[in-house]
PADO-185822 format. One record per residue (C-alpha): residue number from 1; residue in one letter; x, y, z. Coordinates in Angstrom, 3 decimals, always signed. Example, Ala and Ser with C-alpha at 12.3 -4.5 7.8 and 13.67 -1.06 7.14 Angstrom:
<pts>
PT, 1, a, +12.300, -4.500, +7.800;
PT, 2, s, +13.670, -1.060, +7.140;
</pts>
This chain:
<pts>
PT, 1, m, +0.000, +0.000, +0.000;
PT, 2, a, +1.227, +3.527, -0.828;
PT, 3, t, +2.179, +5.993, +1.865;
PT, 4, v, -0.823, +7.550, +3.594;
PT, 5, l, -0.908, +11.279, +4.291;
PT, 6, l, -3.141, +12.912, +6.894;
PT, 7, r, -4.556, +16.403, +6.456;
PT, 8, p, -7.433, +18.544, +7.724;
PT, 9, a, -10.604, +18.145, +5.682;
PT, 10, l, -11.138, +20.693, +2.932;
PT, 11, p, -14.469, +22.239, +1.868;
PT, 12, q, -14.468, +20.086, -1.282;
PT, 13, d, -14.319, +16.946, +0.919;
PT, 14, r, -17.614, +17.725, +2.675;
PT, 15, a, -19.985, +15.944, +0.272;
PT, 16, y, -17.965, +12.718, +0.479;
PT, 17, l, -17.678, +12.925, +4.278;
PT, 18, l, -21.429, +13.374, +4.693;
PT, 19, s, -22.233, +10.634, +2.177;
PT, 20, a, -19.835, +8.087, +3.680;
PT, 21, t, -21.083, +8.816, +7.199;
PT, 22, r, -24.751, +8.658, +6.208;
PT, 23, n, -24.372, +5.451, +4.181;
PT, 24, t, -22.330, +3.696, +6.861;
PT, 25, l, -24.819, +4.601, +9.594;
PT, 26, v, -27.882, +3.583, +7.579;
PT, 27, q, -26.288, +0.221, +6.721;
PT, 28, n, -24.548, -0.531, +10.036;
PT, 29, s, -26.419, +1.165, +12.855;
PT, 30, a, -29.574, -0.041, +14.524;
PT, 31, y, -30.180, +3.607, +15.479;
PT, 32, c, -30.185, +4.913, +11.894;
PT, 33, s, -31.535, +2.007, +9.877;
PT, 34, g, -34.259, +3.277, +7.572;
PT, 35, m, -33.795, +6.918, +8.604;
PT, 36, h, -34.955, +9.420, +5.995;
PT, 37, p, -32.108, +11.309, +4.249;
PT, 38, a, -33.498, +14.673, +5.448;
PT, 39, a, -33.441, +13.446, +9.051;
PT, 40, m, -29.878, +12.229, +8.560;
PT, 41, a, -28.908, +15.690, +7.311;
PT, 42, v, -30.422, +17.288, +10.425;
PT, 43, l, -28.386, +14.879, +12.529;
PT, 44, l, -25.074, +15.197, +10.653;
PT, 45, e, -24.868, +18.844, +9.575;
PT, 46, p, -24.402, +20.295, +13.096;
PT, 47, i, -21.643, +17.807, +13.826;
PT, 48, f, -19.682, +18.544, +10.669;
PT, 49, a, -20.161, +22.280, +11.259;
PT, 50, v, -18.647, +22.202, +14.766;
PT, 51, y, -16.277, +19.233, +14.890;
PT, 52, s, -12.856, +18.962, +13.249;
PT, 53, t, -12.243, +16.366, +10.562;
PT, 54, v, -8.928, +14.874, +9.512;
PT, 55, v, -8.726, +12.797, +6.341;
PT, 56, a, -6.291, +10.130, +5.179;
PT, 57, v, -5.286, +10.256, +1.521;
PT, 58, a, -2.792, +8.300, -0.560;
PT, 59, d, +0.494, +10.087, -1.181;
PT, 60, g, +0.269, +11.553, -4.665;
PT, 61, d, -3.542, +11.493, -4.715;
PT, 62, g, -4.756, +14.063, -2.234;
PT, 63, d, -8.303, +13.981, -3.580;
PT, 64, t, -9.159, +10.330, -2.884;
PT, 65, i, -10.113, +9.956, +0.770;
PT, 66, l, -9.165, +6.598, +2.265;
PT, 67, g, -10.611, +7.371, +5.689;
PT, 68, f, -11.400, +10.124, +8.167;
PT, 69, v, -12.051, +10.958, +11.799;
PT, 70, t, -14.514, +13.621, +12.929;
PT, 71, f, -13.885, +14.746, +16.510;
PT, 72, r, -14.328, +17.633, +18.949;
PT, 73, s, -11.839, +16.719, +21.665;
PT, 74, p, -9.594, +13.815, +22.702;
PT, 75, t, -12.615, +12.207, +24.401;
PT, 76, e, -15.378, +13.128, +21.944;
PT, 77, v, -15.450, +11.465, +18.536;
PT, 78, a, -18.410, +11.633, +16.197;
PT, 79, f, -17.192, +9.189, +13.568;
PT, 80, v, -14.234, +7.175, +12.331;
PT, 81, y, -14.385, +5.756, +8.834;
PT, 82, v, -11.989, +3.826, +6.607;
PT, 83, r, -12.972, +2.555, +3.157;
PT, 84, e, -13.496, -1.172, +3.406;
PT, 85, r, -10.654, -2.167, +1.080;
PT, 86, f, -8.158, -0.119, +3.144;
PT, 87, r, -9.143, -1.459, +6.561;
PT, 88, g, -6.516, -3.374, +8.493;
PT, 89, h, -3.640, -1.155, +7.349;
PT, 90, g, -3.504, +1.084, +10.438;
PT, 91, i, -5.310, +4.037, +8.855;
PT, 92, a, -7.859, +4.394, +11.673;
PT, 93, r, -5.100, +4.145, +14.269;
PT, 94, g, -3.112, +6.848, +12.453;
PT, 95, l, -6.158, +9.122, +12.266;
PT, 96, l, -6.901, +8.686, +15.973;
PT, 97, d, -3.267, +9.365, +16.888;
PT, 98, y, -3.162, +12.470, +14.682;
PT, 99, a, -6.357, +13.759, +16.358;
PT, 100, g, -4.953, +13.076, +19.843;
PT, 101, i, -7.574, +10.426, +20.640;
PT, 102, k, -6.258, +8.093, +23.350;
PT, 103, r, -7.563, +4.765, +24.541;
PT, 104, g, -10.194, +4.971, +27.277;
PT, 105, e, -13.711, +6.359, +27.411;
PT, 106, i, -14.858, +8.048, +24.218;
PT, 107, y, -18.155, +9.940, +23.916;
PT, 108, c, -19.792, +9.231, +20.556;
PT, 109, a, -22.465, +11.376, +18.926;
PT, 110, l, -22.980, +8.676, +16.280;
PT, 111, m, -22.725, +4.931, +16.763;
PT, 112, v, -22.211, +2.069, +14.390;
PT, 113, t, -23.677, -0.974, +16.119;
PT, 114, k, -22.338, -3.654, +13.803;
PT, 115, l, -19.598, -3.818, +11.233;
PT, 116, a, -18.711, -6.915, +9.228;
PT, 117, g, -21.204, -8.865, +11.328;
PT, 118, a, -19.537, -8.048, +14.658;
PT, 119, s, -20.410, -5.660, +17.467;
PT, 120, f, -18.466, -2.484, +16.743;
PT, 121, a, -18.433, -1.421, +20.401;
PT, 122, k, -17.006, -4.778, +21.480;
PT, 123, s, -14.357, -4.626, +18.748;
PT, 124, a, -13.392, -1.117, +19.876;
PT, 125, q, -13.264, -2.241, +23.506;
PT, 126, l, -10.829, -5.016, +22.602;
PT, 127, k, -8.564, -2.247, +21.264;
PT, 128, g, -8.877, -0.220, +24.479;
PT, 129, y, -11.724, +2.167, +23.602;
PT, 130, r, -14.902, +2.223, +25.693;
PT, 131, l, -17.514, +3.865, +23.461;
PT, 132, l, -20.255, +5.789, +25.253;
PT, 133, f, -23.142, +6.628, +22.927;
PT, 134, r, -24.479, +10.154, +23.435;
PT, 135, p, -27.167, +10.619, +20.728;
PT, 136, y, -28.233, +13.990, +22.144;
PT, 137, i, -24.928, +15.679, +21.199;
PT, 138, p, -26.197, +16.901, +17.779;
PT, 139, l, -29.238, +18.407, +19.539;
PT, 140, e, -26.984, +20.220, +22.023;
PT, 141, i, -24.962, +21.634, +19.124;
PT, 142, s, -28.130, +22.828, +17.381;
PT, 143, a, -29.450, +24.354, +20.617;
PT, 144, g, -26.174, +26.204, +21.028;
PT, 145, v, -26.539, +27.729, +17.577;
PT, 146, i, -30.240, +28.548, +17.944;
PT, 147, v, -30.413, +29.875, +21.512;
PT, 148, g, -26.769, +30.285, +22.486;
PT, 149, a, -26.895, +27.433, +25.003;
PT, 150, k, -23.769, +25.493, +25.885;
</pts>
């Protein structure tokens, strides 16, 4: 596999980031299965507006995103994604390291419940991450924008 470069997400990456997140959640989350695309947009837009996103790209091809992490702090991660054919090459680990995400308790605004037929939370726990699902986080972000609440 070619060298992987990490960089902050660019405005032109946004459509792919939203699409990959939406599709992964609809296919792999009991919480989002069958959710209408407009409802998904209401859920995702506040997160991508407030959180930081770092993308992994192949060296020499900065436009093809191999994976990304969307996070707000070292203990708050909205989403980690790696294209299926690039999984198992340490891309997610590199993204988490770059973002300063350490093993331990991680608050998650979005939650994949299964991936490749296995419990995602259990798989993450085996790697040292205890995922704590906080589905109200997007609502708190929206409330902060609308009424100035924290």
